[in-house]
Each structure stands twice: as C-alpha cells, then as structure tokens.
C-alpha positions as CSV (number, residue, x, y, z in Angstrom):
1,M,-6.1,158.1,-20.4
2,E,-9.7,158.2,-19.3
3,F,-12.1,155.7,-20.9
4,D,-15.9,155.8,-21.3
5,F,-16.2,152.3,-20.0
6,E,-14.1,149.8,-18.2
7,A,-15.3,147.0,-20.5
8,I,-17.3,146.6,-23.7
9,V,-18.9,143.3,-24.5
10,I,-20.0,142.6,-28.1
11,G,-23.2,140.5,-28.1
12,A,-26.1,140.4,-25.7
13,G,-26.8,136.7,-25.6
14,A,-26.7,134.8,-22.4
15,V,-22.9,134.5,-22.4
16,G,-22.4,138.1,-23.4
17,L,-24.7,139.3,-20.6
18,A,-23.0,137.0,-18.1
19,C,-19.7,138.4,-19.1
20,G,-21.1,141.9,-18.8
21,A,-22.5,141.2,-15.3
22,A,-19.3,139.7,-14.1
23,L,-17.1,142.5,-15.5
24,G,-19.5,145.1,-14.1
25,K,-19.0,143.7,-10.6
26,A,-15.3,143.3,-10.9
27,L,-14.2,146.4,-12.9
28,G,-17.0,148.9,-13.1
29,P,-19.4,150.2,-15.8
30,T,-19.6,147.9,-18.7
31,L,-21.3,148.5,-22.1
32,V,-22.9,145.6,-24.0
33,L,-23.4,146.1,-27.7
34,E,-26.3,144.3,-29.5
35,Q,-27.1,144.7,-33.2
36,S,-30.7,143.4,-32.9
37,D,-33.7,145.0,-31.1
38,A,-33.7,142.7,-28.1
39,I,-31.3,140.8,-25.8
40,G,-30.9,137.1,-26.3
41,S,-32.4,137.1,-29.8
42,G,-29.8,134.9,-31.5
43,I,-28.4,131.5,-30.3
44,S,-29.8,132.1,-26.8
45,S,-33.4,132.3,-28.0
46,R,-33.3,129.1,-30.1
47,N,-32.3,126.2,-27.8
48,S,-33.9,123.7,-25.4
49,E,-33.4,125.9,-22.2
50,V,-31.9,122.8,-20.6
51,I,-29.6,123.0,-17.6
52,H,-27.1,120.4,-18.5
53,A,-25.4,118.2,-15.8
54,G,-22.1,117.8,-17.6
55,L,-22.4,114.2,-18.8
56,Y,-21.0,114.3,-22.4
57,Y,-17.8,116.4,-22.5
58,P,-14.2,115.1,-22.5
59,T,-12.9,115.1,-18.9
60,G,-10.7,118.2,-18.4
61,S,-12.1,120.1,-21.4
62,L,-13.5,123.6,-21.0
63,K,-16.9,122.3,-21.9
64,H,-16.7,119.8,-19.0
65,Q,-15.3,122.2,-16.4
66,L,-17.5,125.2,-17.3
67,C,-20.6,123.1,-17.6
68,V,-20.3,121.5,-14.2
69,R,-19.3,124.7,-12.5
70,G,-21.7,126.8,-14.4
71,R,-24.6,124.4,-13.6
72,R,-23.9,124.7,-9.9
73,M,-23.6,128.5,-10.2
74,L,-26.8,128.7,-12.2
75,Y,-29.0,126.8,-9.8
76,D,-27.6,129.0,-6.9
77,Y,-28.3,132.2,-9.0
78,L,-31.8,131.1,-9.9
79,D,-32.5,130.4,-6.2
80,Q,-31.1,133.7,-5.0
81,A,-32.9,135.7,-7.7
82,G,-36.2,133.9,-7.3
83,L,-36.3,132.8,-10.9
84,P,-38.3,129.8,-12.1
85,Y,-36.7,126.4,-12.9
86,L,-37.6,122.7,-12.7
87,K,-35.0,120.2,-11.7
88,C,-36.9,117.4,-13.5
89,G,-34.0,115.1,-14.2
90,K,-33.1,113.3,-17.5
91,L,-33.0,109.8,-18.8
92,V,-30.4,109.0,-21.5
93,V,-31.9,105.8,-22.9
94,A,-30.5,102.8,-24.7
95,T,-32.9,101.0,-27.1
96,D,-30.5,98.0,-27.9
97,S,-27.5,96.3,-26.5
98,K,-25.0,98.3,-28.6
99,E,-26.5,101.6,-27.3
100,L,-26.4,100.2,-23.8
101,E,-22.6,99.9,-24.1
102,G,-22.5,103.6,-25.1
103,I,-24.7,104.5,-22.1
104,E,-22.4,102.7,-19.7
105,A,-19.4,104.5,-21.2
106,L,-21.3,107.8,-20.8
107,A,-21.8,106.9,-17.1
108,R,-18.1,106.4,-16.6
109,K,-17.4,109.8,-18.3
110,A,-20.0,111.5,-16.1
111,T,-18.5,110.0,-13.0
112,A,-15.0,111.2,-14.1
113,N,-16.5,114.7,-14.7
114,G,-17.8,114.9,-11.1
115,V,-21.5,114.9,-12.1
116,E,-23.5,114.2,-8.9
117,N,-26.1,111.5,-8.3
118,I,-26.0,109.8,-11.6
119,R,-26.8,106.1,-11.9
120,L,-27.5,103.4,-14.4
121,I,-31.0,101.9,-14.3
122,D,-32.5,98.9,-15.9
123,R,-35.6,98.3,-18.0
124,S,-37.9,98.0,-15.0
125,E,-36.7,101.2,-13.4
126,V,-37.1,103.1,-16.7
127,A,-40.7,101.9,-16.9
128,A,-41.3,103.0,-13.3
129,L,-40.0,106.5,-14.0
130,E,-41.4,106.8,-17.6
131,P,-44.0,104.2,-18.4
132,E,-44.3,105.2,-22.0
133,V,-40.6,104.9,-22.7
134,T,-39.2,101.7,-24.2
135,A,-35.6,101.1,-23.3
136,T,-33.2,98.3,-22.4
137,G,-31.6,100.6,-19.8
138,A,-30.8,104.2,-19.2
139,L,-28.5,106.7,-17.5
140,Y,-30.5,108.7,-14.9
141,S,-29.2,112.3,-14.3
142,P,-31.3,113.9,-11.5
143,E,-29.3,117.2,-11.7
144,T,-30.5,118.1,-15.2
145,G,-33.3,120.7,-15.4
146,V,-35.0,123.4,-17.4
147,F,-35.5,127.1,-16.8
148,D,-36.8,130.4,-18.2
149,S,-33.7,131.6,-20.0
150,H,-35.3,134.9,-20.9
151,A,-36.1,135.7,-17.3
152,Y,-32.4,134.8,-16.5
153,M,-31.1,137.2,-19.2
154,M,-33.4,140.0,-17.9
155,A,-31.9,139.5,-14.4
156,L,-28.4,139.7,-15.9
157,S,-29.3,142.9,-17.7
158,A,-30.5,144.4,-14.5
159,E,-27.2,143.5,-12.8
160,I,-25.3,145.3,-15.6
161,E,-27.3,148.4,-15.2
162,E,-27.0,148.3,-11.4
163,T,-23.2,148.6,-11.7
164,G,-23.5,151.7,-13.9
165,G,-23.4,149.7,-17.2
166,H,-25.7,149.9,-20.2
167,I,-27.0,147.6,-22.9
168,A,-27.2,149.3,-26.3
169,L,-29.7,147.7,-28.7
170,H,-29.7,148.4,-32.5
171,T,-26.0,149.0,-32.1
172,P,-23.8,146.8,-34.3
173,F,-20.1,146.6,-33.7
174,Q,-18.1,147.8,-36.7
175,R,-14.5,148.2,-35.7
176,A,-12.1,148.5,-32.8
177,E,-9.0,150.6,-32.9
178,R,-6.3,149.8,-30.4
179,L,-5.3,152.7,-28.0
180,K,-2.7,152.9,-25.3
181,G,-4.2,150.8,-22.5
182,G,-7.5,150.1,-24.3
183,F,-9.7,150.4,-27.5
184,R,-11.8,152.9,-29.4
185,V,-14.9,151.0,-30.6
186,S,-16.9,152.2,-33.6
187,T,-20.6,151.3,-33.8
188,G,-23.2,151.5,-36.5
189,G,-27.0,151.5,-36.4
190,P,-29.4,154.5,-36.3
191,D,-27.0,156.4,-34.0
192,P,-23.4,155.6,-35.0
193,T,-20.8,156.6,-32.4
194,E,-17.4,155.9,-31.0
195,V,-16.7,154.9,-27.4
196,S,-13.5,154.0,-25.6
197,T,-12.9,151.1,-23.2
198,R,-10.1,149.5,-21.3
199,M,-11.2,145.9,-22.0
200,L,-13.0,144.3,-24.9
201,V,-14.9,141.0,-25.1
202,N,-16.0,139.4,-28.4
203,S,-19.1,137.3,-27.5
204,A,-20.8,137.7,-30.9
205,G,-21.7,134.1,-31.3
206,L,-22.2,133.2,-35.0
207,S,-20.5,136.5,-36.0
208,A,-17.5,136.1,-33.6
209,P,-15.0,135.5,-36.4
210,A,-16.2,138.5,-38.4
211,V,-15.9,140.7,-35.2
212,A,-12.3,139.4,-34.7
213,G,-11.5,140.3,-38.3
214,A,-12.7,143.9,-37.7
215,I,-10.0,144.4,-35.1
216,P,-6.8,145.6,-36.8
217,G,-3.8,143.6,-35.7
218,Y,-5.8,140.5,-34.9
219,P,-3.8,137.7,-36.6
220,A,-5.8,135.9,-39.3
221,E,-4.4,132.5,-38.3
222,A,-6.0,133.0,-34.8
223,I,-9.5,133.4,-36.3
224,P,-11.2,130.0,-36.7
225,E,-13.7,129.1,-39.4
226,L,-17.0,128.2,-37.9
227,R,-19.2,125.4,-39.3
228,F,-22.9,125.9,-38.9
229,A,-25.2,123.1,-37.9
230,K,-28.9,123.8,-38.0
231,G,-31.1,122.2,-35.4
232,S,-34.9,122.1,-35.9
233,Y,-37.6,121.4,-33.2
234,F,-41.1,120.0,-33.5
235,G,-43.7,120.6,-30.8
236,L,-46.1,117.9,-29.6
237,S,-49.8,118.4,-29.6
238,G,-51.8,116.6,-27.0
239,R,-51.0,115.6,-23.4
240,P,-47.4,115.5,-22.2
241,P,-46.2,111.9,-22.1
242,F,-43.1,112.4,-19.9
243,R,-42.2,113.9,-16.5
244,H,-38.4,113.8,-17.2
245,L,-36.3,114.9,-20.2
246,V,-35.7,111.9,-22.4
247,Y,-32.6,111.7,-24.6
248,P,-31.4,108.9,-26.9
249,A,-27.8,107.9,-27.2
250,P,-25.7,110.8,-28.6
251,V,-25.2,111.1,-32.4
252,D,-22.6,112.9,-34.6
253,G,-22.8,116.6,-34.1
254,G,-25.4,116.6,-31.3
255,L,-27.3,114.7,-28.6
256,G,-30.0,113.2,-30.8
257,V,-33.7,114.0,-31.2
258,H,-34.6,114.3,-27.5
259,A,-37.7,115.2,-25.6
260,T,-37.6,118.3,-23.4
261,L,-40.2,120.0,-21.3
262,D,-40.7,123.7,-20.7
263,L,-41.9,125.1,-17.3
264,G,-45.5,124.9,-18.5
265,G,-45.1,121.2,-19.2
266,R,-45.2,121.6,-23.0
267,V,-43.1,118.9,-24.8
268,R,-40.9,119.6,-27.8
269,F,-38.6,117.3,-29.7
270,G,-35.2,118.1,-31.2
271,P,-32.9,119.3,-32.3
272,N,-31.8,117.3,-35.2
273,V,-28.4,117.9,-36.9
274,E,-28.4,119.4,-40.4
275,W,-24.9,120.5,-41.4
276,L,-24.9,123.6,-43.6
277,G,-22.4,124.1,-46.3
278,P,-19.1,125.9,-45.6
279,E,-20.2,128.6,-48.0
280,T,-23.2,129.5,-45.6
281,T,-23.1,133.0,-44.3
282,V,-24.7,134.5,-41.2
283,E,-26.8,136.7,-43.4
284,G,-28.0,133.8,-45.5
285,L,-29.2,131.5,-42.6
286,D,-32.6,130.0,-43.1
287,L,-34.4,129.3,-39.7
288,A,-37.6,127.9,-41.2
289,V,-38.5,124.4,-40.0
290,R,-39.4,122.2,-42.9
291,P,-42.7,120.2,-42.3
292,E,-41.4,117.3,-44.3
293,Q,-38.8,116.6,-41.7
294,A,-41.5,115.3,-39.3
295,A,-41.3,111.8,-40.7
296,A,-37.6,111.5,-39.8
297,F,-38.4,112.9,-36.3
298,C,-41.2,110.4,-35.8
299,S,-38.9,107.5,-36.8
300,A,-36.2,108.7,-34.3
301,I,-38.8,109.4,-31.5
302,R,-40.5,106.0,-31.9
303,R,-37.3,104.2,-31.1
304,Y,-37.8,105.2,-27.4
305,W,-41.5,106.2,-27.5
306,P,-43.4,103.8,-29.7
307,G,-46.7,105.3,-28.6
308,L,-46.1,108.6,-30.5
309,P,-49.5,109.3,-32.2
310,D,-49.7,109.9,-35.9
311,N,-49.8,113.6,-36.9
312,A,-49.0,114.7,-33.4
313,L,-45.9,116.8,-34.3
314,F,-45.9,120.4,-35.6
315,P,-43.0,122.6,-36.8
316,D,-41.8,124.8,-33.9
317,Y,-38.5,126.6,-34.3
318,A,-34.9,126.2,-35.4
319,G,-31.5,127.3,-34.2
320,I,-27.9,127.4,-35.5
321,R,-24.9,125.9,-33.6
322,P,-21.6,127.7,-34.2
323,K,-19.3,124.7,-34.4
324,L,-15.5,124.6,-34.5
325,S,-15.5,121.1,-36.0
326,G,-17.3,119.6,-39.0
327,P,-19.3,116.4,-39.8
328,G,-17.6,113.3,-38.7
329,E,-14.9,115.1,-36.8
330,S,-14.4,114.9,-33.0
331,P,-16.4,117.7,-31.3
332,A,-14.2,120.7,-30.6
333,D,-13.9,122.4,-27.3
334,F,-14.9,126.0,-26.4
335,R,-12.3,128.6,-27.3
336,I,-11.8,131.4,-24.8
337,D,-8.9,133.2,-26.5
338,T,-6.9,135.7,-24.5
339,E,-3.8,137.8,-25.2
340,A,-1.8,134.5,-25.1
341,H,-3.7,133.4,-28.2
342,H,-3.9,136.5,-30.3
343,G,-1.3,138.9,-28.8
344,I,-3.7,141.8,-28.1
345,P,-3.8,142.9,-24.5
346,G,-7.2,143.5,-22.9
347,L,-9.1,141.4,-25.5
348,V,-11.0,138.1,-25.0
349,S,-12.7,136.3,-28.0
350,L,-15.2,133.6,-27.5
351,F,-15.5,131.1,-30.4
352,G,-17.6,128.0,-30.8
353,I,-19.8,128.7,-27.7
354,E,-22.6,126.2,-28.5
355,S,-24.2,123.8,-26.0
356,P,-23.6,123.7,-23.1
357,G,-22.9,127.5,-23.3
358,L,-26.2,128.5,-21.7
359,T,-25.6,126.3,-18.7
360,A,-22.0,127.4,-18.5
361,S,-22.7,131.1,-19.0
362,L,-22.0,132.3,-15.5
363,A,-18.8,130.2,-15.3
364,I,-17.7,131.6,-18.7
365,G,-18.4,135.2,-17.5
366,D,-16.4,134.5,-14.3
367,M,-13.5,133.1,-16.4
368,V,-13.5,136.0,-18.8
369,S,-13.6,138.5,-15.9
370,S,-10.8,136.8,-14.1
371,S,-8.6,136.7,-17.1
372,L,-9.0,140.4,-17.7
373,R,-8.5,141.4,-14.0
374,E,-5.2,139.6,-14.0
375,R,-3.7,141.9,-16.7
C-alpha cells in the first residue's frame, strides 16, 4: 500500500518538531499536525529557555540520559545552524547548612550523571561570581545556558520542509484508524481531511492522553492520567543583578523560584509550583499570572538575593507542566511508549515530557526515529 507520508507527528512543539526533523532525515517526508495557528505555542512557548546540564535526574533515567545527550546535541546544533545562545552557567545555592547537604548530594548525582565541569564552591567563591547573592555555598554548573527556543524551532521546521515534509497549522488531530502497515489519520479544523502514514508519533503534550484515547485499539490501561502543575513567572524591572542563572535548592514538583536570563539580559523569576486539581481539563486551563503571588515570590527570592528592591517584580507569563506524578510523590520519568507498551506497531506516544524536554528534544527525536526505523 502507498502512503501519503512516511510519518505523521501530532504536535508542533519543540519535541514534536525534533521528532519530525529526525524522521524526515531517516524515513522521508513527514507531516506535523498542529491545532493552533503557530508552532511552539503550547508548553514550548512557556518555559525558561534554559539548556539544562543534567544535574537533577535519577541516574539511568530517561530524563538523565536524554538531557545530557540532548544538551550536547543541542549546543552542536546551535553552533552548526548559527543560532544564538549564551552558555552563562548556573549556581544552585544553599542558604543554610541543611540546604548545603542537599547541594552536596546534588553534586554527587551530577557526577554520576556524567555532567561535565561541575564543582562545589564556598561562600567567598559565590560572592566573587555573584556579589549580590547570599549563600553558604553552591554547586556551579558552567555547562548550563539559555537560548532562543523560537529560532531553534524555526530551524527544525525548515529541516522538515527540506526533506519534503510539511507542518499543517490549524489542523487538529481527531482520530487514527489502523491500516495494514500504517494508519489513516483524520484531522479537523477549517479544512478537514484524511491522510495516510506508515508511522505515527503522539507528541501532543498536555493533550497526549486524549490523542491516545482517539486511536482505536489503544489499551486504556496504557494511557496515563496527567497531573497539571502551573508555573508562573515574574519579570524584574531595573538593572539585571546577575551574570549567571541562580537556582535555590530544589522543591517538591520543581526547581524552586529561580532567576534566569534571556539573551537580551532581561531577568525573570520562576516558575513556582501550583498543583491544579485532578478535575482540571486542557480546555479549562487558566494561564493568567496573579499579581498577589508577588509577595511569595519576593520572600523566596530574598533568601538568596536580599537586595531585591520593593515593587520590582511584575507579572510576566505562566506555563503548565504535564506531570505523571502528583504532589508529594517522587518525580516520574519521561514515558516514550512504543509497541512493547501498547501493542500497536508503528506508533510512539510521548507522555509527561516536561522539563528537561526542551533540552532533551533532539535526543528524544533521535530515540523516536531509531525505535521506528527498527520495526
């Protein structure tokens, strides 16, 4: 049977586009479906744009392996494509002796994870690197950076088109019917249609469980329930106080209210962690930043930057993390589910791709492509 495309990817975020580019190179023309009017307008547009080194994740987990490999691949990709980034480095700071023990444990994990060039530094070294930061010590990660994620996604889009593929905006996925050796995919939007493909990748982010449920024969027990965690960011008015990213010790559900830079030097703080109820739907998500949260942000920030001026924060933006674990539970790993998980040949579903998904995107795309090529 002839197919319209070798592969179809559902979702044009950073991970979906990386999958599309990898599949295009390996298999041939790939179609990426996106329900909104632009690429990267979901999870990929509402994060810190940080290139993570790989400090935090359990050794041997997918998050660990794909973050470290993806970070190396990403820096190489940005260099080859001439895309902007800043390898500014990061300080994970301890503000008391109890947190210092946690930072030391984090350093051991980072070493086990193969993260290059990390080192523990004392109070005086922290002050030399960041005079306005107050800390008893810190873990210094020079491999951490920031980049222009939109320019990156545009470059991936160009790669997809160069291999004969296409990105279809305003084209929501509705259903996939299994065919011999592939799938017939039905789409909605202003121009509903049906297209056929040999391979199918579910990279729908927050909607990934719903997409899996719209594929007849997908076992219900193989579809996880996502928990949504909202993360808000506040911008800083006035001069930038830091040259590096500054992170506190990690907290339940996230990495704490940290300070990040963009390529223009602007500073933002966040995200916090606000667990949304299990009844929350994708359609009902509220992305507004509540100004009254500024007080809690100020309190968290002043633990490591006592000099934060009054009234210097302003509401910026918020994002939603698609988590596979709930409050108080151990963080869950990425799920990259192949035929071995759900029993459907030619299908890969990605669940719980939160941070460090952006950093890991090229490695995820390569893993998805490899798993489908091996069929």
